[in-house]
N, C-alpha and C positions, 0 to 999 in steps of 0.2 A: 659098238663095237664091232669095227670091221672085223669081218669073218678071216680077211687070210693073215689079219697080225696078230689076233688073239693067240692060236696055237703057240706060236713059234715064243712070244712074251710070257704064256702061263709056263711052258715047258721051262723057260730058262729059271723065272723065281721059283719054280718047283723045284727045280735043281740045287738053288743057292742055297735055299732053307731046308733040302736035305742034307747039307753039310752043314747046318747048322751057325750058317752066315746071315749076316744081316744088313753085310754091304756089298755092292758089286763092284768088278775090277771095270776098269779102262774097256777093256775090250766089250765083258759083257751089257759095258752101258751102250757101247756103239749097236750091241746087237739092238736094242731096247730103242735109240735113237734111228736107225734107220727101219725101224717099222712102223715109228708115229710120224716119221716125218721130217724130226727135228735134225735142222742142218747142222754139220759136223765135218772137220776135215779129214782128208784121208788120214790112212794109219795102220800101220800094220804093227805084229807082235813079233818081236824077234827075242829067241831065246840062246843065242850066246850073239857071242863080237862081229862074226862074220855074214851072221844074217843080219844085223843090225847094219853093217855095211850095205848089202843086198839092198836092204827095203829103203834107206836113204837114196842109193844112188836110183831105186826106180822114179823116188819123188822128183828127183834133177835140180834140187834146192837145200836152201836152210830146211834144215828139219827140228823142232823140238823132239826132246827123249825125256820119255820120265817112267817109274817104276812101274811095275805090275805086280801086287800082294796083295790077298785078299784079307792081309794082317795092317795094312796101313794105309790109314783113313786118307790122312794131311800129307799128301808126297810131298809139297813144297817144305813141311817142316823136316822132313827125313832128310832133306838135303837131295831129291827123288827126282829132281825134274830139272834138266840142260835146257837153254831156249837157242834157236839160231846155229848148231852144230850144221857145220858144210865141211864137206870131205871126206876120205877114207881114215884120215890118222886123226882125226879129231872124232870122227864118230866112237871108233874103237876109244880113243881115251875117256870121252862120255860115257860110255857104256862101263869101262870098268868102274868109274869114280860113281855112278850111280847105283852100281850093284852094292859097293863099298860103303859108300854111305847108308844106305840101306842096314846094311848089316849090324853097321855102327849102332845104327838107332833102334834096331829090336834084332839082338842075335838068334830069335826063334820065329822072325817072319818067315815066311812061304813068300820065296820068290820066283812068279812064275815067267819073267822075263824082263824084258823093257818096250815100253811101246814106242815106235819110230811116227812122229805127225808129223806133215808138210806144216811148215811156217805161214800161219795166217797175214795177210798184210795189216800194216797200222790201222786202227779205226778207233771207235768210242768202245771202252769197256763197258758193258753193262752186264744185269748178275738177271736170271730168271730162274725162277725156284717155285717149288712148293712144298708145304709144311700140314701137317697133320694138329690142327688146333685142337685142344681140349674143349672147347666151346663150340666151334663153328665148324669141326672135321675138315675137310680137304679145302687149304686155300694158296691161292696163286701168287709170288710176291715175282714186284720188278723196280728195276734202282740200276743205280749207275755202281757198276763192278770192278774187279780187280784186287787188286792186294787191299787197298784203304775201304773196302765195301763196310768192313763193320766199323772202322773209325768214323767214314760217311753218315752211313745209317739215311742215305738218299731214299727209302723205299718204301712202295704202297703194295697193299694188300686188297685185294677178293674173293670174293668164294667162288669155288672150282664147282664147276665146268664153266670159264666165262665165254662170251663167243666175238666174234671179230672185232664191234663196236666196242664192246666193254676192252676188252684185249687194250685194242688203237687208246681209250680213254686214260688207259694207266699209264702208257708216255706222258701224259699230258698232269698228270699228278703228282710227279715229284719235283722236288724245288729248282733240280736243275734242266727243267723239261725243255728251257730254251739251248742247251747245251746241244739238244741231239735232233734241232732245228738249223744246227749250223751257226756258230758265230765267229768273227772276226776272218772271213772271207774263207771258213772253212765248209765245204759241202755239209747238208742235213744227210742223216742217216734214212735207211729204206724202209721208214717206219712200217709199212706192209710187214716186210721178213720179220721184222722185230716181234711184231704182232704175232705174228703166227706163231714163233717159238713161243712166247706167251698161250698161245691158245691150244697148240698140239700137249705142251706137259701139261695142262690143267685135264687135259681130255686122258692124256694117261693116267692120272693120279684118280681120276674119276672111274676108269675103267677096272681099274687093280688096287682096290681099297688097301690093300697090305703094305702098297708101296706108301713110308712112310713122313721121307723125304728125297726131295730132288733138288739138284745145282745145277744150272747151268752158269760156269763162271770160270773165267768170262768169258762173254758174247763179243767179238767181235765185229762191231755192227757200223758199216761202212754206205756210202751211197746206194753200192752196188749187192747189198744183202746184208746177211745177219747168221753168223755161225759160231757154235760154241767151241771154243777151244776144247772145255771139259766139260765132262758131265761126269756127275755124280749121284749113285740112287743108293737109298738105304732101306730095308723093310722091318717095318714094325714087329715086336717082338710080343706083343698082346693084341686081340680084339677087342674093342672097345665094346660096351656093356649097351645092349638096344635099352633104349628106353620107350615106358609104353605111352602109346601113342592116340590120341581122341581124334575124331571126326572134326571140321568146322561144327555141323551141325548137334553133335553131341556136347561140344561147350558149350554154345548157346543155350542148348535147354536146360543147362547144370547151370548156368551164370545166371538166368533168368531169374531161376525160382532162389540162388543166393541173393542177389541183389535187388529183386522185388517178391520178397515172400509173403507168402499169406498168414503164416504158422511158424512161431519161432520158440524150440526147447530148452531150456538154459539148465545144463547138467550141473550139478552144484552151484546152485541158486541158494540166495541164503538172506534168512532175514535181518543180519544183525551187520551194524555200519561198520565200515574197515577192511570189510573180506570183499575178496574182487568178485565172489557171487552176486553180492549186493549188488555192489556198484553198477555191473552187467543190466541186472535187473532195474535198480531204478532210473536207467538210461534208458531204457525199451521202454517203462511206462511214464516216464515224465517225458520224453521224447514224442509221446503221442502215435506211437506204431498203433496205428488204425489195426494191424491181425492179430492173430491169438497169440497170445504170453503163456507158456507152460514152463513154471518152475519144476525142477525136478530134486528131491530133496529126500531121504529115505525117514528122515528125523522129524519130520515137519510137515504138516496139512495147510498151511495158506502162509505165501508170502507178499506182499505187499499187496493184499486183498486180488491175489490171482493162488488157486488151488494147486496145491503142489502135490506131485507125484512122488511115490517111492522108486518106479524106474520109467525110462522113457518111453517102455513098451505098454505103460500100462496109459499114455496120453491117445485120448480117442482122436480119430480123426488124422488125415493127412498131415505131415510135421514136413516143412520143406528146408528149416537148419537148424541146426542141435550145435547149439555154442557151449564148448568146455570150458571150465571154472572151476577144473580138478585137479590136486597133484598129479604129477607125469606117470609116477608108478599105477594109477587105478585108468587111465586114457584108453587102453590097448582092449580093458574088457568091458570098458563102458559104450564103447567104438561097437564091439561086437552088439551089442543091444540095440544102437542106433541104424545097425545094418541087419538085422531082424524086423528094427520096426518099417524100413526098407526108405531111410531119409536120405539124399541124395546129397546132402551140402552138411561139413562137420567144418566149424571154426574152431582151432585149437588156439585158446589164448595160453595156457599155461609151456611153462620153461623147464631147462631139465632135460632135452633130449639131445638132439647132436652136436651143439650150440655149447655144450659141456662136458663132451664127448662120449655122452650117453647113444652110439651109433646102433646098436640092437635095440634100444626101446625104440628107437623114430623111425628102424626097418621093420620093428612087429607091426608098429600103427598103419605102415605103408600097405603092409601085406594084408594086413587087416581090410583096408578099405579097399585097395582091390578084390577082393574075394567076395565083399559085400556092393562093389560097384558106388563108391562114396569115393567125392570130391572131397579132397582137406584143403582147408588154407590152413596156413601156418606148418608146424605151432610155433610158439615162442612171439605171438605177436600182441600189438593192441588192442586187435577186435577189426571193427569197419563200419562206416559209416555209408549209410546209402539215404541222401538227405530226402530225394525225392519221395521215397513212403516214409518219412519222418521216421527212419531207423538209424539209431544211435548202439548199435549192438560191441560195445569197448567198456571198458573199467576206465577210463580216461575222461577228461571234460568235455562237457556237451557240443557239439555243434550241430546249426541247424538252417545257415544261411545258405537258401537254392541257390544254383547260377550252373553255368558248364565248364568247370572245370574238375576232368575225376584228378586223383594226387592217389599214387601208389609209390610205399617207401618198404625197401626191407630192415630199414631199424627202426624199433620204437622210438627211439629221441629223435630221427630224422622226423618222425611223423607228427609229431608234437609240437616242432618248428613248421611244420607243413601248417595243422591246424593255429597257432598264433599268427604267423601271418596272415592265412587266411580271414581270419579275425579282427586283425589290424588296419587289412587291408580293404575288407569290406568284399572279396573276392568268393563270389559263390562258387558252391562245386555241388558236383553232382554226387561223389563220393571220395572217401577218403579209406583207402583199404591198406591194410597191413600183408606184409609179406612172409616175413621171419626167415624161418629155415627152408622153405619152398620145398616139402617133402611133397609137396603134387602139384597142387594149382599155384600157375609161376604169371611170369610179367605176360607169354602169349596169349594165356587164357584171357586175361583181364583186358590185352590190346583187343582180342577178336570179340569180346562183345562191347567193350566203349565204344568200338569204330563202328558197330552197328546200333548205339545206342543215341536216341534221339536228343535223348536231355544234355549230353555232352557232346562240346562244342571244340575241346583243347585236350588233351593227356597228355600228363607230365610224372615220371617215372624216377625213383631214387633206387637205385641198385649198385649190389657191387659184383654179382655175377649174373651170369646167365646159363642155368642148367642145361638148356637147348637153342645154341644161337642160332642155326636154321631155321628151328621154329617160329623164331623171335622177329628173322628178318620177314618168314612169308607172311607174318601176321602184320608185321608195320607197313609191308610193298600195300598190303588188301586195303589197312588205315590211311596211309597219309595222303593218298589221290581226295580223300574224303575231312580230312580234318589233322592238325600239328600233331604231333608226338615228340614232347621234348623229354630228352633222358640224362639224369646225370650219374658219368658213370664214376662211383668211389675204386681209388687203387690208382689213382692214374698214374703215381710214378713210380710202382713196382715194375720191377722186372719180370720177366716171365721164367718161370722155376725147371720149365724143361731140360733136360739134357739135349743138346744139338750138336746130329753129327753132320751137319752142313751150314754153311755160312746163311743158308735162309732159315736154318732151326735159330741159330744163334740172335738173329734180326726180328725173329717173330715172337718179341716180347709182348704180353699179354695185352698192352693198352696201344700199342702199333695197330696188331692187328683192330681192335677192339673200334678205334679210332675212323680206322679206313672203311671196315664194316657198316658199320651203323651210318657213316653217311650214303652207304652205297643203298642201304637201306630206306635212305630216305630221311630219317629222324633229324632232328635239332638238338645238338649235344650241347650242354649249358655246362661251363667251365665250373661253376660253385654253385653250392646252393641258393644264397639267395637269387643267382641267375635262372635257375630251374623255376624258382616260382615267379619271378618277375614276368618271363616268359611265357609260364601259362597265363599269368593274368592278363597280359598284354595282349598277345596274340589274336582272341579272340576277337578286341576290341579294334584292330586296324584290317580296312580291306587289302583284299590281295594288290598287290601293285601289277600294274598293266605292262610296265617299263623297266628297264635300268635308268633311265635316268631322275637323279636325285637334286634339287637346290637345294641351297642354305641359305634362309633370309633372317640374318640377324641383326641386332641392336648395336652390337659390342664386338669389335672387330678381335679382340683376343680370343672369344666365345667362337668367333666363327672359325679361328686358326685350329682350336682345337676340336671343332664339330668337323672341319674337313680332316683333322686325322683318323676321327673317329671310322669314319665314312670308308677312308682305307684300310685300317684295321680289323674293319667287317667286311670287305671282301667286295663293298659298293662303288659306285662312281658315279664319279661328280659330274653334271651334266656339262658341257662345251656349251656355253651359252652363243646362240647365233646373232647375229646382228641387229638386225630386229625386234629380238625381244629382249638384247641388252639394253634399246633404245629405248626400248618401251616400260622398262624399271627404273631407267634414269630421269623419266618424266614425274617419277614419285620421292624420289630420293633428292637430299641437298648437293649441291656442285662438289663440298670436300666430302661427299658419302663415296663407296665405289661398289659400279655396278659387277659383271663380272660372276664368280659363282665361288666363293660366297656372295649374296648380293648383300653389302653393308650398308644399312640405310641409317647409319649412328644413333646413339641412346638419345639425342635431345628430343626426339621426334614424336609428334602427338600420335594419339592412336589414328588419326586417320592415315596416316602413313602404312602404318603395321598393317591395317584393313584392307589399302587401296593393293600393297606389293603382294600379301597374301590370296588377293584376289587372284591378281595375274596369274599367279603362280597353282592355284585351281583352273583357272580356265583355259589356261593355255596346255594343249594336248599332248604339247612334246616334252613336258614336264609329267614325272611321273611320281612323283614321292617329293613330298617337304619337311626338310629338318628347320625347326623356329628356335631362334637364339632370342630368348628375352632379357634385358637388363633392366631392371626396376630404377625407375626412376618416378617423382613425382608429377613432371608430364604427362606420363602413362603407367598410372601404379599397375601391378600386378592383378586387380581381380578385372580392372577394364581390359587389360589384353585378354585376361583368360575370358571374360565374354565375348567380347568381339572374335576372337578367334574360336570360338565353338558355335557361336551365333553364323558367322560366315561358312565355316566347314559343314555345318547342317543345313545352308541353305542350297549347298554345292551338291548334298546328297539327295536331298527332294529333287533337283534337279537332271536325277544319275550320273553326277559325275562324283564319284568315289576313288580318293586317292589316302595313301595312307599319310597320314601327317606324325608328327612327334617334335616335343618342345624338351627344350634344355633350360629353365628360368632361373637366375643367377639374384641375388638378392636378400632382402633382410625377411624374417619370418613369415611373411605375408603369403611369400611365394607359392610355401607350404598348402595353402587352402586353395590360391589358383591351381594348385597341379592336380589337386583333389578335384575341384571344379571339370578342367579339360577331361582329365581320365573318364570321369564318368560319363562326359559327351563324344565319346570316342576317340579323344587327342588323346595319345601317349604320352606323360609331361611328368619329369623329374627335379627338383630343386638342386640344385648345389653340385649338379654334376652335367658335364656333356657327354660321357660314357654311355649312361646309361638307356637314356632313350635313341640313340645311333646302335647300339650293340642289340635293343629290342626289334629293328627298323632289318637291321640283319638278319635276324633270325627267321623275321616274319620272312624277306628274299630269300634265303634259303630254304624255307617249306614250300613258298610259291615255286621254284625251280624244281624240287623234287616230285611235287605233284602234279607236274608239268604245266603249270599256268605260263612260264617263261619258258623261253631257249636258255638252253645249257644246263649243265650238270648240278648237281645238289653241291 
């Protein structure tokens, strides 16, 4: 924070709060704008008619006149704004009209006067603002502004503070980005000046956390600069609760003992089939967990061939994880025993906590855990699977297919959908973890662990909310350069429930902020559950692309058109085929086929045509990814196509040429087996759809950009 501006702004904010106000007046807003170098027009406060005339005369041209009242937040709604006033008579009339309108709008409103402001030249109206998001904290916003801002909703968000480069990137992130560059003969705006307004607002709200919302609307952007015609500043009424933070080393230490335990205690273990404690024990025993398993049950001595203990404190030696399978009302007291035993992790399967309104019960277990230094997974979860440890600590069906995908879910039902998908598609997993109520451990803890886990190649997370958005972003940014992170955020269509005192606040609906900031963090957002699961199993299969040029080779013109649409829909670039490459493709296709892009080899061609064109696509270094469209014919049956494609791709990978290849297979049921064959050999293939393979390729490209493997943003 700059030394010279801090005391002035601090004194102003303290004075406003001392008066019991949360909204600053326009003159107070100008004090802050001047302190932070936020460009605003010249303005003066007139407390009577003649003072207004004198102010207007000093500006020497048309002016804007606005009511100044700490009790009137939305000046336009109150009839408190008149634009383009010129001449003494008009100034007097406007002053009287503004004051009368304000009194009619709110008879009790305190009126400090009328702001007389020089009229800005015409330009592009944009909005720059900041809001305090409940998940991500201070967030800065930019978009098209003016009176239609809440109708157009063409706004993008970033975590504050932003640097100059991030601020400039926001100008390209709105739908109307081209408007700012100049269209139909109009000059583009001064992008640096607009970006500076964004950067300075983000700096302001970072320096003063008590500022809840800031609105510069409209900012008049021209080729010569960017000036905020109006500034609105709103203070918060409460301080956010500080969340307990753990260092990266602490997270990794506790997660290692959770995911790679040598000893597990089951509190509430049972020998009686049908009980959760019995299911957990069976899964641990039958799953082949090589570590120690200690059932805890005061009413028996042996469960499934394992000595049972009356209390967890009686268990000999160190224990890494305590799995709870007892009713919610008994958890707190048992957790104290876990604490006394110095067990670092508690997996809380029981429901009956915050999800049923029992917030006090959940707060109690969190308190106990913090007192003893226990990390809590849950409550209200199905448990977790750590396949490489042969650990199945859950009351649900066992799963033991080892692989490189880590899957997490906030919901038990989604967790079981994950399980079924993994089994059906033979997607090997490194872990499946339920998060439930997230009383403690959450996505950023898991991301930190899976990011370092050599067994995990891709992480997929279903979430309904984030407890600490900034911690998640920090963990994601550390993980994404090493491996893809796929997120399915539920509640996509829910509007933000916050009470907004500004346009920015009204626009910052939960999903709008989530969407931009998840992208900023580099994660791949999946639109639905099936997409999340497909991305998770497919992304590790595909090599990273080395460039943007995508070529479609298809045996069916109709598929080629649909694949082209899918390429565009997923933000990919169809390569413009240069003449020499076009001629090379034409050598292999019949005269009635079509080169260009898509390359249409036609449906009646033999396997040799498919092979020759795929070889050419892999051989030419200007082509970076291939999309194959296969059409089932007797001339080239599905498995013949699959075998030749897999063989050619493998041959080129052995030669060090590794490009992503995806395929869409249309035909009779044999194409299903052909797709399975291709998938197992590194070609992502789907039957009966042109959208899925290209969506997966698009997800791979988004990750590659976020990981810094390709130019451009994510």
